[in-house]
C-alpha distance (Angstrom), angle and dihedral (degrees) to the residues before:
residue distance angle dihedral
M1 . . .
D2 3.82 . .
N3 3.75 115.7 .
Q4 3.77 101.9 -131.6
T5 3.82 97.2 147.4
G6 3.81 96.8 88.7
V7 3.82 88.8 -119.5
R8 3.78 111.5 119.9
Y9 3.81 96.5 173.0
F10 3.79 139.7 4.0
L11 3.84 129.4 -130.6
L12 3.78 111.8 -133.4
L13 3.81 123.5 -151.6
E14 3.77 115.2 -65.3
I15 3.82 105.7 -137.9
S16 3.77 92.2 -158.1
E17 3.82 140.9 -20.4
T18 3.86 89.6 -132.2
Q19 3.67 113.1 93.4
Q20 3.79 93.9 -145.4
L21 3.82 90.4 58.4
Q22 3.75 91.8 47.9
L23 3.76 89.1 53.1
L24 3.82 89.5 49.3
H25 3.82 87.7 51.7
F26 3.81 90.1 50.9
F27 3.82 92.1 48.9
L28 3.83 94.4 47.5
F29 3.81 93.4 46.9
F30 3.84 89.9 44.8
V31 3.87 91.1 53.4
L32 3.84 91.0 46.0
Y33 3.90 91.4 47.8
L34 3.74 92.1 47.2
A35 3.81 92.6 49.7
I36 3.84 92.7 46.1
T37 3.83 94.4 48.0
T38 3.79 93.2 44.8
A39 3.85 95.0 47.9
N40 3.75 94.1 46.9
L41 3.84 95.3 42.9
L42 3.76 88.4 53.0
I43 3.82 90.0 54.8
I44 3.86 91.0 47.1
C45 3.86 92.5 48.3
A46 3.90 91.6 46.1
V47 3.76 93.1 53.1
V48 3.84 95.7 42.5
F49 3.74 100.5 45.5
H50 3.80 103.7 34.2
Q51 3.82 121.9 75.4
Q52 3.81 90.9 -155.5
L53 3.78 89.4 70.3
Q54 3.77 98.4 44.8
R55 3.81 93.3 117.0
P56 3.77 133.5 112.7
M57 3.80 93.4 -107.8
Y58 3.76 92.4 57.7
F59 3.82 93.2 39.2
F60 3.83 87.5 60.7
L61 3.75 90.0 44.2
M62 3.80 89.4 54.8
N63 3.80 90.4 52.7
L64 3.78 89.5 50.6
A65 3.78 89.6 53.5
V66 3.85 90.8 49.6
Q67 3.78 88.8 51.0
D68 3.85 91.4 49.5
L69 3.76 91.6 48.0
G70 3.81 92.1 48.9
S71 3.84 95.4 47.3
V72 3.85 95.0 54.3
S73 3.91 91.4 39.7
V74 3.84 89.2 59.8
I75 3.81 96.3 54.0
V76 3.81 113.4 20.1
P77 3.84 103.6 57.8
K78 3.84 93.0 53.8
S79 3.79 90.3 50.0
M80 3.86 91.2 50.0
I81 3.84 92.2 47.7
N82 3.88 91.4 50.9
S83 3.80 90.3 49.1
L84 3.80 91.1 48.5
T85 3.83 95.3 46.8
N86 3.83 95.7 37.8
S87 3.79 91.3 -117.8
R88 3.80 137.2 133.0
H89 3.72 100.2 -171.4
I90 3.81 128.7 122.4
S91 3.81 120.1 167.9
Y92 3.79 120.8 -117.1
F93 3.82 92.1 -110.8
G94 3.78 91.5 42.7
C95 3.78 86.7 56.6
V96 3.75 90.6 49.3
A97 3.79 91.5 51.2
Q98 3.83 90.5 49.4
V99 3.76 93.5 52.6
F100 3.81 93.8 45.0
L101 3.83 96.2 46.8
F102 3.81 95.9 40.3
V103 3.80 95.4 47.1
S104 3.80 89.8 46.4
F105 3.79 91.4 53.2
L106 3.77 91.2 47.0
G107 3.75 89.9 52.0
S108 3.74 91.6 49.5
N109 3.82 90.0 50.0
V110 3.80 93.3 58.4
S111 3.85 91.3 43.7
I112 3.83 94.8 48.9
L113 3.80 92.4 47.8
T114 3.86 87.9 52.1
V115 3.78 92.0 49.5
M116 3.83 89.7 48.2
A117 3.84 88.1 54.9
Y118 3.77 90.2 53.2
D119 3.79 90.8 48.4
R120 3.75 91.1 54.8
Y121 3.82 91.4 45.2
V122 3.80 91.8 55.1
A123 3.89 93.1 43.7
I124 3.76 94.0 51.8
C125 3.82 105.3 29.0
N126 3.91 98.1 37.0
P127 3.81 104.4 21.5
L128 3.84 93.2 157.0
Q129 3.81 91.1 58.7
Y130 3.83 95.6 40.4
E131 3.81 95.8 99.6
M132 3.77 92.6 48.4
V133 3.82 97.3 44.3
M134 3.83 99.0 39.1
N135 3.83 98.4 41.0
W136 3.82 119.5 148.8
K137 3.79 93.5 -100.6
A138 3.83 91.7 53.7
C139 3.83 89.9 46.1
A140 3.78 93.2 51.6
E141 3.81 92.5 46.1
I142 3.88 90.0 49.8
I143 3.81 92.8 50.8
I144 3.75 93.2 46.4
L145 3.81 89.8 51.3
V146 3.78 88.7 49.4
W147 3.81 96.3 53.5
V148 3.79 94.3 41.0
T149 3.80 91.0 50.2
S150 3.81 90.9 45.8
L151 3.82 92.1 52.5
L152 3.80 90.7 49.5
Y153 3.79 90.0 48.8
G154 3.88 89.2 52.0
M155 3.77 92.0 49.1
L156 3.85 91.6 51.2
H157 3.86 92.7 48.5
T158 3.78 91.4 45.5
T159 3.80 93.0 48.9
G160 3.77 91.6 47.6
T161 3.80 93.3 47.8
F162 3.76 98.3 47.0
S163 3.83 98.4 39.4
V164 3.83 91.0 87.2
F165 3.77 137.4 78.0
F166 3.78 113.3 -103.6
C167 3.76 118.9 -139.4
S168 3.78 93.3 -166.3
N169 3.76 136.9 21.1
V170 3.93 96.9 -150.4
V171 3.75 111.2 111.0
N172 3.76 113.1 -165.9
Q173 3.78 95.1 -145.2
F174 3.85 138.5 69.6
F175 3.82 91.5 -108.4
C176 3.78 137.1 23.3
E177 3.79 98.3 -76.8
V178 3.78 116.7 -177.0
P179 3.81 99.0 -131.0
Q180 3.79 91.4 51.3
L181 3.82 91.7 47.3
L182 3.84 92.1 50.7
K183 3.85 88.8 54.9
L184 3.90 87.3 62.5
S185 3.84 91.8 59.7
C186 3.85 115.0 120.3
S187 3.75 92.5 -155.8
G188 3.86 98.7 53.2
F189 3.79 112.6 -141.1
N190 3.80 114.4 35.1
L191 3.87 108.2 -152.3
V192 3.80 92.9 -154.6
E193 3.80 93.1 54.2
V194 3.85 92.5 41.5
G195 3.77 88.8 54.5
V196 3.87 90.2 49.5
L197 3.84 90.5 47.5
V198 3.81 92.3 49.0
A199 3.85 91.1 49.6
S200 3.81 89.0 45.5
V201 3.83 92.0 54.0
I202 3.85 92.3 47.7
A203 3.79 90.9 48.7
G204 3.76 93.3 45.1
L205 3.81 93.4 48.9
G206 3.83 88.0 48.2
C207 3.82 90.6 54.2
V208 3.78 90.6 47.8
A209 3.76 92.2 48.6
F210 3.85 89.8 49.0
I211 3.81 91.3 52.4
I212 3.79 92.3 47.2
V213 3.83 93.5 49.7
S214 3.80 90.6 44.6
Y215 3.82 92.7 54.5
A216 3.76 93.3 42.9
M217 3.79 87.3 59.0
I218 3.82 92.0 41.0
F219 3.84 92.4 54.3
K220 3.77 90.6 45.4
A221 3.88 89.6 53.8
V222 3.84 92.0 44.7
L223 3.79 91.4 55.9
R224 3.79 89.8 55.8
I225 3.84 91.3 58.0
P226 3.79 105.4 107.0
S227 3.82 101.1 -148.5
E228 3.78 123.7 63.0
Q229 3.78 91.5 -139.6
G230 3.78 89.6 57.2
R231 3.79 92.6 50.4
Q232 3.84 91.8 49.1
K233 3.79 90.3 48.8
A234 3.84 92.5 51.1
L235 3.83 93.0 46.4
S236 3.83 92.6 45.8
T237 3.86 87.8 67.7
C238 3.78 93.1 48.4
I239 3.81 105.5 41.5
P240 3.88 95.1 70.2
H241 3.77 91.6 50.5
L242 3.86 93.0 45.0
T243 3.78 91.1 48.9
V244 3.78 91.9 50.8
V245 3.86 90.7 48.6
L246 3.79 92.4 51.2
M247 3.88 91.1 47.3
V248 3.77 91.2 51.9
L249 3.86 92.3 48.2
I250 3.78 95.5 44.8
T251 3.86 95.6 46.9
G252 3.80 91.2 42.5
C253 3.82 92.1 51.4
F254 3.79 92.6 48.8
A255 3.80 90.5 51.3
Y256 3.81 103.1 41.0
L257 3.89 105.3 29.3
R258 3.83 89.0 61.9
P259 3.83 111.2 76.2
P260 3.77 112.6 -119.5
S261 3.86 113.0 -106.1
N262 3.80 123.7 -118.2
T263 3.78 91.2 -126.9
P264 3.81 132.5 50.6
S265 3.69 109.6 -81.8
Y266 3.86 132.9 -175.0
L267 3.76 88.6 -147.4
D268 3.84 91.9 58.9
F269 3.80 89.8 45.3
G270 3.78 91.0 49.6
L271 3.82 94.5 48.0
T272 3.81 90.3 48.2
V273 3.83 91.6 51.3
L274 3.82 86.5 47.8
Y275 3.81 95.3 57.4
S276 3.79 99.8 33.2
L277 3.84 101.9 42.5
L278 3.76 107.4 21.6
P279 3.79 99.7 65.8
P280 3.88 93.9 46.4
L281 3.82 88.3 49.9
F282 3.83 98.0 47.5
N283 3.83 102.3 34.9
P284 3.75 94.6 78.2
I285 3.77 92.3 39.6
I286 3.77 92.2 51.5
Y287 3.81 92.7 49.9
S288 3.76 92.1 45.1
M289 3.74 93.1 51.0
R290 3.87 96.9 45.3
N291 3.79 101.0 37.4
Q292 3.77 117.4 73.4
N293 3.88 93.6 -164.7
I294 3.85 92.3 54.8
R295 3.85 92.2 45.7
F296 3.76 89.8 51.6
V297 3.79 94.8 49.6
L298 3.75 93.0 44.3
S299 3.77 90.5 50.4
K300 3.83 87.6 55.3
L301 3.76 90.7 49.2
W302 3.77 91.2 49.3
R303 3.81 92.7 51.0
F304 3.78 88.9 47.9
């Protein structure tokens, strides 16, 4: 991607001019990043190394943990380094890489959550066909499709975002966020990015509709289970996923349905932290708390 905009670097949001507050920002982000990486690496290790979790549901959960780990690793370390070195700089191509990787991981997040809803639908509504439908070959093909599609989605967003001339290089956010970058465009609306955004909204609404329909059929099937113990067992595998989906939707709506301000805002900063760091932190915690198998395996890992 040729840099023809005259912008050789971008200036990210300066949390504070006071060194003590910058160090506080570094410390808080370091603790958050450490907690997120530890929690998600535990989920990945538990699924990889324990035969008890060698099932499609946990295979998709492992990919969700990889996605969470990747998305925070793209944006948080650079922000911490800038706070520690009293800098705001990120190179043009560093910003391009951030947008491409972060958007790709966001796309994979929505796709994996949709696939996990389908997995729960087949397991509860068609249990006799589950082994045939969700075999390991099918699961591998689904995940490959998810990651390839997400990378293509990231490429489209990145191309649309950086195919414009920028009138400023000041990004009012702690990483290269697409809405903030689009506000720097000299030409106003970018038809390429508008087309990508429209396609993204349509695809996102399609995924949400699929998840809603899947859970409507799941709850209908659960109500037909005669024993209360059977109903509770079926719901115990769905509640963590449904909680994660709701958290992603709620934080995403808070962040993106509010137009970005023209000046640095602590509210914009807080909402961005909410949607970019909260789900990766709580996803493994929610699954660990609500899933007995994961709790058992993690307790074995902890004792080891």
